PAZAPA-4460 file (N, C-alpha, C; in steps of 0.05 Angstrom, whole numbers, plus 32768, in hexadecimal, padded with zeros to 4 digits):
% residues 91
    n_x    n_y    n_z   ca_x   ca_y   ca_z    c_x    c_y    c_z   seq   type   mol
   7C48   7D56   7F4F   7C37   7D4E   7F34   7C49   7D54   7F1B     1      X     A
   7C4A   7D42   7F09   7C55   7D44   7EF3   7C44   7D4A   7EDA     2      X     A
   7C53   7D57   7EC6   7C41   7D5E   7EB1   7C51   7D54   7E94     3      X     A
   7C43   7D46   7E85   7C50   7D3D   7E70   7C4A   7D50   7E53     4      X     A
   7C62   7D52   7E48   7C5D   7D61   7E2D   7C6D   7D55   7E1A     5      X     A
   7C65   7D57   7DFF   7C70   7D4E   7DE9   7C87   7D60   7DE0     6      X     A
   7C9A   7D53   7DDA   7CB8   7D63   7DD7   7CB2   7D70   7DB8     7      X     A
   7CA4   7D5C   7DAA   7CA4   7D6B   7D8C   7C8A   7D7E   7D87     8      X     A
   7C78   7D7A   7D9B   7C62   7D91   7D99   7C6C   7DAD   7DA7     9      X     A
   7C7D   7DA8   7DBA   7C8D   7DC2   7DC4   7CA0   7DCD   7DB2    10      X     A
   7CAE   7DBD   7DA2   7CBD   7DCB   7D90   7CB3   7DD4   7D79    11      X     A
   7C99   7DC8   7D71   7C89   7DD8   7D5C   7C7A   7DEE   7D63    12      X     A
   7C75   7DEF   7D7F   7C65   7E09   7D84   7C78   7E22   7D88    13      X     A
   7C92   7E18   7D94   7CA6   7E31   7D96   7CAE   7E3B   7D76    14      X     A
   7CAF   7E26   7D62   7CB6   7E2F   7D49   7C9D   7E40   7D3C    15      X     A
   7C83   7E39   7D42   7C6E   7E49   7D3A   7C6F   7E66   7D40    16      X     A
   7C75   7E68   7D5D   7C75   7E82   7D67   7C88   7E92   7D65    17      X     A
   7CA5   7E8B   7D62   7CBD   7E9B   7D61   7CCE   7E96   7D48    18      X     A
   7CC7   7E8A   7D33   7CD3   7E89   7D1D   7CD5   7EA3   7D09    19      X     A
   7CE9   7EAC   7D02   7CEE   7EC4   7CF4   7CF5   7EB8   7CD4    20      X     A
   7CE6   7EC5   7CC0   7CE7   7EBD   7CA7   7CEB   7ED2   7C98    21      X     A
   7D04   7ED9   7C8D   7D0F   7EED   7C7D   7D0C   7EEC   7C61    22      X     A
   7CFC   7EFC   7C51   7CF5   7EF6   7C33   7D0C   7F03   7C25    23      X     A
   7D16   7EF4   7C15   7D2E   7EF9   7C05   7D22   7EFC   7BE6    24      X     A
   7D33   7F05   7BD2   7D2B   7F05   7BBA   7D26   7EEF   7BAA    25      X     A
   7D17   7EEE   7B93   7D0D   7ED8   7B81   7D00   7EBF   7B96    26      X     A
   7CF0   7ECA   7BAB   7CE2   7EB9   7BB8   7CEE   7EA7   7BCD    27      X     A
   7D04   7EAA   7BCE   7D1A   7E9A   7BE5   7D12   7EAA   7C04    28      X     A
   7D19   7E95   7C15   7D17   7EA2   7C2F   7D2B   7E95   7C41    29      X     A
   7D33   7EA5   7C57   7D42   7E9A   7C69   7D35   7E93   7C85    30      X     A
   7D30   7E80   7C8F   7D1F   7E77   7CA7   7D33   7E79   7CBA    31      X     A
   7D2F   7E84   7CD3   7D3D   7E86   7CEC   7D2C   7E78   7CFF    32      X     A
   7D34   7E5E   7D07   7D22   7E57   7D1E   7D25   7E66   7D3E    33      X     A
   7D13   7E63   7D4C   7D16   7E6E   7D66   7D31   7E67   7D74    34      X     A
   7D42   7E76   7D82   7D59   7E73   7D8E   7D5B   7E5B   7D9F    35      X     A
   7D42   7E58   7DAB   7D3F   7E3F   7DC0   7D45   7E24   7DB4    36      X     A
   7D41   7E24   7D98   7D45   7E0B   7D86   7D5E   7E09   7D79    37      X     A
   7D70   7E1D   7D7B   7D88   7E20   7D6F   7D99   7E06   7D7A    38      X     A
   7DAF   7DFC   7D6D   7DC0   7DEA   7D77   7DD4   7DF5   7D8A    39      X     A
   7DE2   7DE8   7D98   7DF7   7DF4   7DA8   7E10   7DFD   7D91    40      X     A
   7E1C   7E11   7D9A   7E33   7E1B   7D86   7E47   7E04   7D8D    41      X     A
   7E5A   7E03   7D77   7E70   7DF3   7D7A   7E85   7E02   7D8A    42      X     A
   7E8D   7DF3   7DA1   7EA1   7DFC   7DB8   7EBC   7E06   7DAA    43      X     A
   7ECA   7E18   7DB8   7EE1   7E1D   7DAC   7EF8   7E08   7DB0    44      X     A
   7EF0   7DF6   7DC6   7F03   7DDF   7DC9   7F00   7DC6   7DAF    45      X     A
   7EEA   7DCD   7DA2   7EE2   7DBD   7D8D   7EE9   7DC9   7D71    46      X     A
   7EF6   7DDF   7D71   7EFC   7DF1   7D59   7EEE   7E05   7D59    47      X     A
   7ED5   7E08   7D63   7EC4   7E1F   7D64   7EB7   7E26   7D49    48      X     A
   7EA8   7E37   7D45   7EA0   7E43   7D2C   7E97   7E5F   7D2C    49      X     A
   7E9E   7E6D   7D14   7E95   7E8A   7D11   7E76   7E8B   7D18    50      X     A
   7E6C   7EA7   7D1B   7E50   7EAC   7D1E   7E41   7EA6   7D03    51      X     A
   7E51   7EAD   7CEB   7E41   7EA7   7CD4   7E3F   7E88   7CD1    52      X     A
   7E51   7E7A   7CDA   7E50   7E5B   7CD2   7E3E   7E50   7CE9    53      X     A
   7E3A   7E5A   7CFD   7E22   7E4F   7D10   7E09   7E58   7D05    54      X     A
   7E02   7E6E   7CF9   7DEC   7E79   7CEF   7DE5   7E63   7CD2    55      X     A
   7DFB   7E5F   7CC5   7DF2   7E4E   7CAC   7DED   7E32   7CB7    56      X     A
   7DF1   7E26   7CCE   7DEE   7E0E   7CD7   7DD0   7E0F   7CE3    57      X     A
   7DC9   7E28   7CEC   7DAE   7E2C   7CF9   7D9A   7E2A   7CE3    58      X     A
   7DA3   7E3C   7CCD   7D88   7E45   7CB7   7D8D   7E30   7CA1    59      X     A
   7DA7   7E20   7C9D   7DAA   7E14   7C87   7DBE   7E24   7C77    60      X     A
   7DD1   7E15   7C67   7DE2   7E24   7C5E   7DD4   7E2E   7C43    61      X     A
   7DC9   7E20   7C31   7DBA   7E2B   7C1C   7DAC   7E43   7C1E    62      X     A
   7D9E   7E43   7C32   7D88   7E5B   7C37   7D9C   7E72   7C43    63      X     A
   7DAF   7E6C   7C52   7DBD   7E81   7C5F   7DCD   7E90   7C45    64      X     A
   7DD6   7E7C   7C32   7DE5   7E86   7C1C   7DD5   7E99   7C0B    65      X     A
   7DBD   7E91   7C0B   7DA9   7EA2   7BFA   7DA6   7EBD   7C06    66      X     A
   7DA8   7EC1   7C23   7DA9   7ED6   7C2F   7DBD   7EEB   7C25    67      X     A
   7DDA   7EDC   7C2A   7DF0   7EEA   7C23   7DF0   7EF3   7C06    68      X     A
   7DE6   7EE0   7BF5   7DE4   7EEB   7BD7   7DD3   7EFE   7BD3    69      X     A
   7DBD   7F08   7BE5   7DAF   7F1D   7BE3   7DBC   7F34   7BF2    70      X     A
   7DD3   7F33   7BF7   7DE2   7F47   7C07   7DDF   7F4B   7C23    71      X     A
   7DD3   7F32   7C31   7DD6   7F30   7C4D   7DEE   7F2E   7C58    72      X     A
   7DF7   7F33   7C71   7E0A   7F2D   7C80   7E03   7F23   7C9C    73      X     A
   7E14   7F17   7CA8   7E13   7F0D   7CC2   7E08   7F25   7CD9    74      X     A
   7E14   7F3B   7CD5   7E0D   7F52   7CE3   7DF0   7F5A   7CDE    75      X     A
   7DE7   7F59   7CC5   7DCA   7F60   7CBF   7DB7   7F52   7CCA    76      X     A
   7DBE   7F37   7CC6   7DAF   7F20   7CD4   7DAB   7F22   7CF5    77      X     A
   7DC2   7F29   7CFF   7DBE   7F2F   7D1C   7DAF   7F46   7D23    78      X     A
   7DB1   7F5C   7D13   7D9C   7F76   7D19   7D83   7F6F   7D14    79      X     A
   7D7F   7F5D   7D00   7D62   7F53   7CFA   7D55   7F44   7D0F    80      X     A
   7D66   7F31   7D1B   7D5F   7F23   7D2E   7D56   7F31   7D4A    81      X     A
   7D66   7F45   7D4D   7D62   7F58   7D65   7D47   7F66   7D61    82      X     A
   7D45   7F74   7D48   7D30   7F84   7D44   7D11   7F72   7D46    83      X     A
   7D18   7F5B   7D38   7CFA   7F4E   7D37   7CF5   7F3A   7D4F    84      X     A
   7D09   7F2E   7D5C   7D03   7F1D   7D71   7D11   7F22   7D8B    85      X     A
   7D20   7F3D   7D8B   7D2E   7F43   7DA7   7D45   7F2F   7DA7    86      X     A
   7D52   7F23   7D97   7D67   7F11   7D9A   7D7D   7F1C   7D8B    87      X     A
   7D95   7F0F   7D96   7DAD   7F16   7D86   7DB6   7EFB   7D7E    88      X     A
   7DC0   7EF9   7D65   7DC7   7EDD   7D57   7DDE   7ED3   7D64    89      X     A
   7DF4   7EE1   7D6E   7E0A   7EDA   7D76   7E0E   7ED5   7D92    90      X     A
   7DF6   7ED7   7DA3   7DF6   7ED5   7DBE   7DE5   7EC2   7DC7    91      X     A
***
């Protein structure tokens, strides 16, 4: 017996349940989608990417830069993900 599901609905449901929104200064926000929706990291064979570059790709460069401008670091974001969602950003 098969079951049909809408891929778009599935993604939207995951995003609603597990997205982390970090409030920054001046009303800005850093939105981190659930890890299941993150893109694949660039492999080392293809040049690789740093953890920070990966998170910029996940969250958007402008929003991640706002986080950095507020004094945030990749290590802080990793800790926030671990605390809030039980995730580790680099894993």
